[in-house]
DOKOLVO-655818 format. One line per field, with one value per residue (C-alpha): x negated, y negated, z. Coordinates in Angstrom, 3 decimals, padded with zeros to 6 digits. Layout:
BEGIN
x (X, ...) $
y (Y, ...) $
z (Z, ...) $
***
This chain:
BEGIN
x (-005.674, -002.814, -001.787, -001.357, 002.045, 003.973, 003.128, -000.493, -000.466, 001.221, -001.503, -004.418, -002.987, -002.495, -006.174, -007.248, -005.318, -007.194, -010.449, -009.315, -008.577, -011.916, -013.658, -012.345, -012.369, -016.043, -017.357, -018.580, -020.942, -023.068, -022.429, -021.361, -024.850, -025.807, -022.792, -023.221, -026.866, -026.283, -028.459, -025.796, -022.508, -019.402, -018.258, -021.660, -022.355, -019.102, -019.495, -023.160, -021.794, -019.039, -021.504, -023.789, -021.084, -020.106, -023.578, -023.918, -020.898, -022.801, -025.704, -024.683, -021.736, -022.940, -020.494, -017.602, -018.369, -018.297, -014.768, -013.393, -014.490, -015.556, -013.204, -010.087, -009.498, -008.435, -006.508, -002.730, -002.918, -000.364, -000.863, 001.801, -000.762, -003.305, -000.493, 000.311, -003.100, -003.780, -000.795, -002.127, -005.547, -004.124, -001.930, -004.653, -007.005, -004.481, -003.725, -007.194, -007.971, -005.158, -006.793, -010.287, -011.623, -014.299, -012.915, -014.019, -012.276, -014.021, -012.505, -009.149, -009.101, -010.632, -007.863, -005.075, -006.261, -006.708, -003.364, -001.464, -003.300, -002.598, 001.201, 001.381, -000.404, -001.645, -004.926, -006.458, -006.387, -009.127, -012.800, -013.856, -017.716, -017.927, -015.855, -018.348, -021.605, -020.738, -018.153, -018.315, -021.907, -022.834, -020.069, -021.908, -025.503, -025.263, -024.392, -027.004, -029.784, -029.113, -028.678, -032.186, -033.825, -032.480, -033.505, -037.029, -037.297, -035.854, -038.478, -041.308, -040.530, -040.338, -043.772, -045.461, -043.968, -044.706, -047.557, -046.084, -043.859, -040.347, -039.113, -041.164, -040.523, -036.786, -036.801, -038.748, -036.394, -033.493, -034.793, -035.528, -032.045, -030.400, -032.470, -031.398, -027.982, -028.035, -029.378, -026.575, -024.018, -025.728, -025.808, -022.037, -021.194, -023.183, -021.294, -017.827, -016.757, -017.459, -014.797, -012.172, -013.599, -013.697, -009.961, -008.978, -010.842, -009.305, -005.885, -006.845, -007.943, -004.455, -002.931, -005.297, -006.658, -010.355, -011.657, -012.518, -016.124, -016.475, -018.119, -015.745, -014.799, -016.482, -013.187, -012.749, -016.143, -015.571, -012.062, -013.236, -016.165, -014.304, -011.420, -013.932, -015.894, -012.666, -011.757, -015.188, -014.879, -011.800, -013.701, -012.343, -012.890, -011.257, -013.735, -016.791, -015.874, -015.908, -019.201, -020.983, -019.777, -017.937, -020.513, -023.425, -025.140, -027.766, -030.860, -032.156, -034.931, -032.227, -030.055, -032.899, -033.742, -030.174, -029.352, -032.637, -031.953, -028.243, -029.274, -031.884, -029.346, -026.574, -028.850, -030.170, -026.898, -025.704, -028.805, -028.048, -024.086, -023.010, -019.993, -020.757, -019.195, -020.955, -018.827, -020.199, -023.681, -023.588, -021.954, -024.431, -027.286, -025.821, -025.670, -029.093, -030.447, -028.399, -030.078, -033.551, -034.058, -035.230, -032.331, -029.921, -026.557, -023.886, -020.185, -019.223, -015.522, -015.585, -017.626, -015.332, -012.437, -014.467, -015.239, -011.576, -010.800, -013.242, -011.949, -008.439, -009.054, -009.091, -006.042, -004.118, -004.492, -003.935, -000.673, 000.550, -000.675, 001.103, 004.257, 004.045, 003.622, 006.429, 008.537, 007.147, 007.854, 011.659, 011.438, 011.503, 013.570, 010.959, 008.178, 010.215, 010.785, 007.028, 006.332, 008.838, 007.387, 003.776, 004.967, 007.077, 004.554, 001.709, 004.005, 004.764, 001.186, 000.302, 002.890, 001.665, -002.014, -000.808, 000.380, -003.578, -005.230, -009.148, -010.946, -014.347, -013.510, -013.252, -014.741, -017.845, -016.041, -016.861, -013.583, -010.833, -008.187, -008.661, -010.071, -013.580, -015.069, -015.864, -019.635, -021.512, -023.142, -026.535, -025.333, -023.347, -026.348, -028.679, -026.403, -025.971, -029.723, -030.259, -030.989, -029.052, -030.788, -033.021, -031.746, -028.205, -026.003, -022.983, -019.560, -016.150, -013.158, -010.058, -007.336, -004.612, -006.501, -008.224, -011.505, -014.988, -016.866, -020.698, -022.315, -023.740, -027.437, -029.777, -029.390, -031.556, -030.240, -030.627, -028.453, -024.848, -022.117, -020.883, -017.279, -014.511, -013.549, -009.860, -007.118) $
y (091.895, 094.344, 092.094, 088.797, 087.646, 085.253, 082.140, 083.181, 083.187, 079.799, 078.452, 080.247, 078.496, 075.056, 075.227, 075.768, 072.839, 070.878, 072.253, 071.054, 067.479, 067.599, 068.230, 065.537, 063.162, 063.630, 064.039, 060.383, 061.389, 062.931, 061.400, 057.825, 056.311, 058.795, 057.659, 053.770, 053.762, 055.659, 058.508, 061.187, 060.698, 061.023, 064.556, 065.953, 064.594, 066.111, 069.373, 069.863, 068.834, 071.493, 074.150, 073.237, 072.842, 076.312, 077.606, 075.664, 077.375, 080.760, 079.306, 079.032, 079.678, 077.734, 074.888, 077.267, 078.944, 075.568, 075.009, 078.353, 078.699, 075.425, 072.513, 074.157, 076.973, 079.880, 081.435, 080.447, 078.624, 079.678, 079.840, 076.971, 074.716, 075.209, 074.556, 071.171, 070.162, 070.842, 068.640, 065.559, 066.180, 066.466, 063.401, 061.241, 062.361, 061.419, 058.135, 057.042, 058.432, 056.352, 052.967, 054.271, 054.456, 056.899, 058.136, 061.217, 064.491, 066.252, 063.888, 064.014, 067.752, 067.324, 064.557, 067.065, 069.965, 068.012, 066.287, 069.636, 071.427, 068.852, 068.845, 072.703, 073.501, 070.042, 068.557, 071.908, 073.193, 070.935, 071.605, 068.024, 068.672, 070.202, 067.203, 064.946, 066.577, 067.874, 065.555, 062.038, 061.649, 062.821, 060.371, 057.405, 058.610, 059.954, 056.806, 054.690, 057.321, 057.801, 054.056, 053.240, 055.907, 054.831, 051.293, 052.161, 054.558, 051.786, 049.222, 051.835, 052.682, 049.147, 048.603, 051.577, 050.720, 047.040, 047.095, 049.489, 049.279, 048.838, 050.689, 053.775, 053.865, 053.611, 056.649, 058.546, 057.604, 058.584, 061.945, 062.097, 060.695, 063.622, 066.078, 064.290, 064.186, 067.826, 068.332, 066.153, 068.498, 071.456, 070.025, 069.140, 072.641, 073.997, 071.586, 070.690, 073.916, 075.654, 073.481, 075.248, 078.557, 077.852, 076.708, 080.027, 082.049, 080.540, 081.289, 084.904, 085.008, 083.884, 086.629, 089.067, 089.839, 089.183, 088.992, 085.779, 084.554, 086.466, 085.223, 084.099, 087.063, 087.320, 086.517, 083.493, 082.392, 082.763, 081.207, 078.237, 077.621, 077.866, 075.588, 072.656, 073.435, 072.961, 069.632, 068.326, 069.048, 066.908, 064.154, 061.683, 058.700, 055.888, 056.676, 057.169, 053.626, 052.018, 053.639, 053.161, 049.596, 048.370, 048.494, 047.204, 047.277, 049.924, 050.391, 053.820, 053.407, 052.622, 055.475, 057.826, 056.736, 056.704, 060.263, 061.597, 060.231, 061.340, 064.847, 065.257, 064.174, 066.507, 069.618, 069.034, 068.678, 071.859, 073.716, 072.662, 073.310, 069.655, 069.184, 065.653, 063.508, 063.661, 060.522, 058.639, 059.791, 058.799, 055.640, 054.713, 055.537, 053.461, 050.474, 051.056, 051.113, 047.970, 046.310, 047.664, 045.815, 042.138, 040.123, 043.206, 042.418, 044.590, 043.678, 043.541, 043.086, 046.605, 047.952, 046.468, 048.234, 051.375, 051.099, 050.450, 053.602, 055.581, 054.465, 055.183, 058.629, 060.702, 059.120, 058.708, 062.288, 063.280, 061.647, 063.352, 066.440, 066.125, 065.271, 068.230, 070.523, 069.100, 070.151, 073.516, 074.315, 073.992, 077.392, 078.230, 075.309, 073.114, 074.847, 074.483, 070.644, 070.093, 072.039, 069.717, 066.606, 067.617, 068.434, 065.333, 062.926, 064.191, 063.669, 060.032, 059.243, 060.781, 058.804, 055.566, 056.432, 056.676, 052.882, 052.005, 055.252, 055.531, 058.209, 059.082, 056.668, 053.678, 054.424, 052.158, 049.263, 046.103, 044.577, 047.441, 045.777, 042.236, 041.189, 041.356, 041.978, 038.756, 037.986, 037.938, 034.830, 035.602, 036.230, 033.146, 031.013, 032.352, 031.660, 028.125, 027.277, 029.389, 027.155, 027.816, 029.933, 027.689, 026.824, 026.946, 024.490, 022.802, 023.282, 021.892, 024.084, 022.262, 024.592, 022.776, 022.359, 025.645, 024.113, 023.957, 020.469, 020.702, 018.399, 015.223, 015.433, 012.559, 010.592, 008.155, 004.666, 003.622, 006.560, 005.631, 006.677, 009.993, 010.481, 010.934, 014.410, 015.175, 015.937) $
z (008.131, 009.108, 012.352, 010.148, 010.698, 008.583, 011.128, 010.993, 007.128, 007.155, 009.571, 007.184, 004.457, 006.133, 007.256, 003.804, 002.575, 005.394, 004.091, 000.490, 001.598, 003.569, 000.424, -001.827, 001.393, 002.032, -001.549, -001.208, 001.337, -000.981, -004.147, -003.774, -003.778, -006.722, -008.869, -007.990, -008.933, -012.251, -011.234, -012.315, -014.110, -011.904, -013.162, -013.162, -009.545, -007.972, -009.942, -008.338, -004.897, -005.138, -005.847, -003.048, -000.544, -001.340, -000.881, 002.510, 003.887, 004.033, 005.849, 009.448, 011.621, 014.822, 014.262, 013.605, 017.024, 018.701, 017.358, 017.780, 021.367, 022.745, 022.311, 023.702, 026.011, 024.056, 026.645, 026.484, 023.269, 020.685, 016.954, 016.650, 018.328, 015.590, 013.036, 014.674, 014.917, 011.255, 010.319, 012.241, 010.615, 007.086, 007.208, 008.642, 005.943, 003.265, 004.748, 004.980, 001.546, 000.464, 001.486, 000.457, 003.994, 004.780, 008.263, 009.775, 008.585, 011.733, 014.303, 012.641, 013.114, 016.703, 017.469, 016.096, 018.117, 021.358, 021.107, 020.194, 022.913, 025.511, 024.452, 024.621, 027.934, 029.592, 029.892, 031.432, 027.719, 026.756, 027.467, 028.480, 028.850, 025.408, 023.804, 025.277, 024.586, 021.185, 019.604, 021.324, 021.745, 018.255, 016.938, 018.398, 018.078, 014.451, 012.467, 014.575, 014.099, 010.323, 009.747, 011.591, 009.905, 006.337, 007.102, 008.042, 005.182, 002.817, 004.100, 003.639, 000.003, -001.019, 000.559, -000.941, -004.299, -004.001, -006.756, -008.958, -012.272, -011.166, -014.144, -013.699, -009.967, -010.527, -012.818, -009.999, -007.292, -009.385, -009.702, -005.857, -005.219, -007.182, -005.001, -001.592, -002.842, -003.405, -000.013, 001.577, -000.224, 001.211, 004.442, 004.353, 003.514, 006.443, 008.786, 007.354, 005.776, 009.198, 010.946, 009.020, 009.551, 013.233, 013.139, 011.262, 013.784, 016.686, 015.098, 014.442, 018.232, 019.212, 017.407, 018.733, 015.278, 016.490, 020.028, 021.510, 020.745, 017.606, 014.363, 011.616, 009.375, 005.856, 004.051, 006.382, 005.446, 001.396, 001.597, 003.618, 001.148, -001.956, -000.612, 000.284, -003.039, -004.984, -003.103, -003.511, -007.440, -007.715, -006.113, -003.567, -006.038, -003.726, -000.944, -003.271, -004.639, -001.216, -000.212, -003.316, -003.995, -001.181, 001.585, -000.166, -003.531, -003.745, -005.833, -006.503, -003.787, -001.157, -002.386, -002.097, 001.549, 002.571, 001.466, 002.761, 006.233, 006.211, 005.106, 007.852, 010.528, 009.371, 008.946, 012.667, 014.103, 012.253, 013.628, 017.198, 016.857, 017.016, 014.977, 013.964, 011.217, 008.093, 006.773, 009.862, 009.204, 005.640, 006.238, 008.771, 006.288, 003.550, 005.729, 007.012, 003.454, 002.713, 005.606, 004.798, 001.305, 001.614, 000.495, 000.801, 002.288, 004.140, 003.473, 007.002, 006.245, 004.687, 007.432, 010.059, 008.513, 008.621, 012.286, 013.067, 011.206, 013.112, 016.369, 015.788, 014.103, 017.261, 018.818, 015.759, 014.774, 018.382, 018.601, 015.261, 016.333, 019.906, 017.994, 015.681, 018.685, 020.455, 017.475, 016.986, 020.808, 019.835, 017.758, 014.209, 013.243, 014.757, 012.857, 009.507, 010.210, 010.844, 007.614, 005.575, 007.279, 006.073, 002.610, 002.195, 003.873, 001.527, -001.437, -000.555, 000.004, -003.430, -005.091, -003.736, -004.819, -008.451, -008.515, -008.642, -009.655, -009.138, -011.134, -012.706, -015.526, -013.337, -010.073, -010.722, -012.074, -010.146, -009.870, -010.114, -008.261, -009.535, -006.214, -005.698, -001.807, -000.566, -000.585, 002.575, 004.347, 003.102, -000.602, -000.513, 000.873, -001.703, -004.506, -003.385, -003.661, -006.857, -009.992, -013.117, -015.785, -018.094, -021.610, -020.727, -022.582, -020.665, -021.981, -021.034, -021.931, -022.994, -022.053, -024.159, -027.278, -027.162, -028.184, -026.530, -026.549, -026.297, -023.856, -025.400, -026.781, -027.167, -030.596, -032.720, -031.869, -035.431, -036.614, -037.926, -035.349, -035.883, -037.181, -034.793, -034.340, -035.930, -033.300) $
***
């Protein structure tokens, strides 16, 4: 600790800020389906997720080692490069949070790190094979595997419970959903908290505080775990709303299948040292669960926006990271300018979010912004052929007179005519 300079301290604090944004950005991964199906109240759900994220941070360091010694070459990398990378990742996290898109915090970090490293030392600073095998391939495979597993699991659960009482099975699945949500939170801690550990460890290596290839020090593990837990507790309500309500309408059976599938994929990747996106895994599982229920519909307009955000994350964060590194290379004034840009950009995004706030009180509202998500083709077709409820009485609203005139009913021909209504 005695070797920590002012610049290194700034980088450590910035890394913990990123970890904090990672926490509230990814709360939806574990708790969106649990909240949307009513299995847990919003504040209870995020509190449970925060505790389990903290516990998960202590279970493994494989992903941290991948980041601290695998993505970029440690030799010749300056501490300023890591600072620039974190700036790119934080700003992208905040921007996608503002618009409610569950993009990947992991890929934002990787993009910022790659862009800053290339700007600093050229393409030789990047380990291409590691990026392909442990970042890009998992990024493509994880949502597909989780989605397919969730779709099959959903179909299986509905088939098993076809002849059982729906109310009783729903209660059981809600209990299972709470347990699986806890498992996702634990898995998230084992994967995402370690990314910040790896970044801080990499910064310590650049300053000679620890030797290359070292495991994260204990204080780094504790700090990263606490930061991501605090961010998780605040809850990224905008993204929770998108994943819980915007992608598809989930029943408890689907929520249980989606979360169990996602947790399995995340835990397996953490064991192998693959730094995949928990956001993409959970989003893929939610879409798979939506397709797995007969008559279920995925809102592809929302899904398409998510796919676009996923594709833009690496290059966008990389460009910001490269730009920030260009400034930091200019000397102390450049580092100060980057810090000012980070703070001011974060403040602007926060002020914009206050125009239409989303919190635990309205996160499950069906029409928060006055504009409902367009129904899918299947939903529209079903609605077109569904007969109206029996016993309904037609009514015509007279806007000018503010009265409601009931539809005519059969009368006895011999009866005298009814008196005219006074206007």
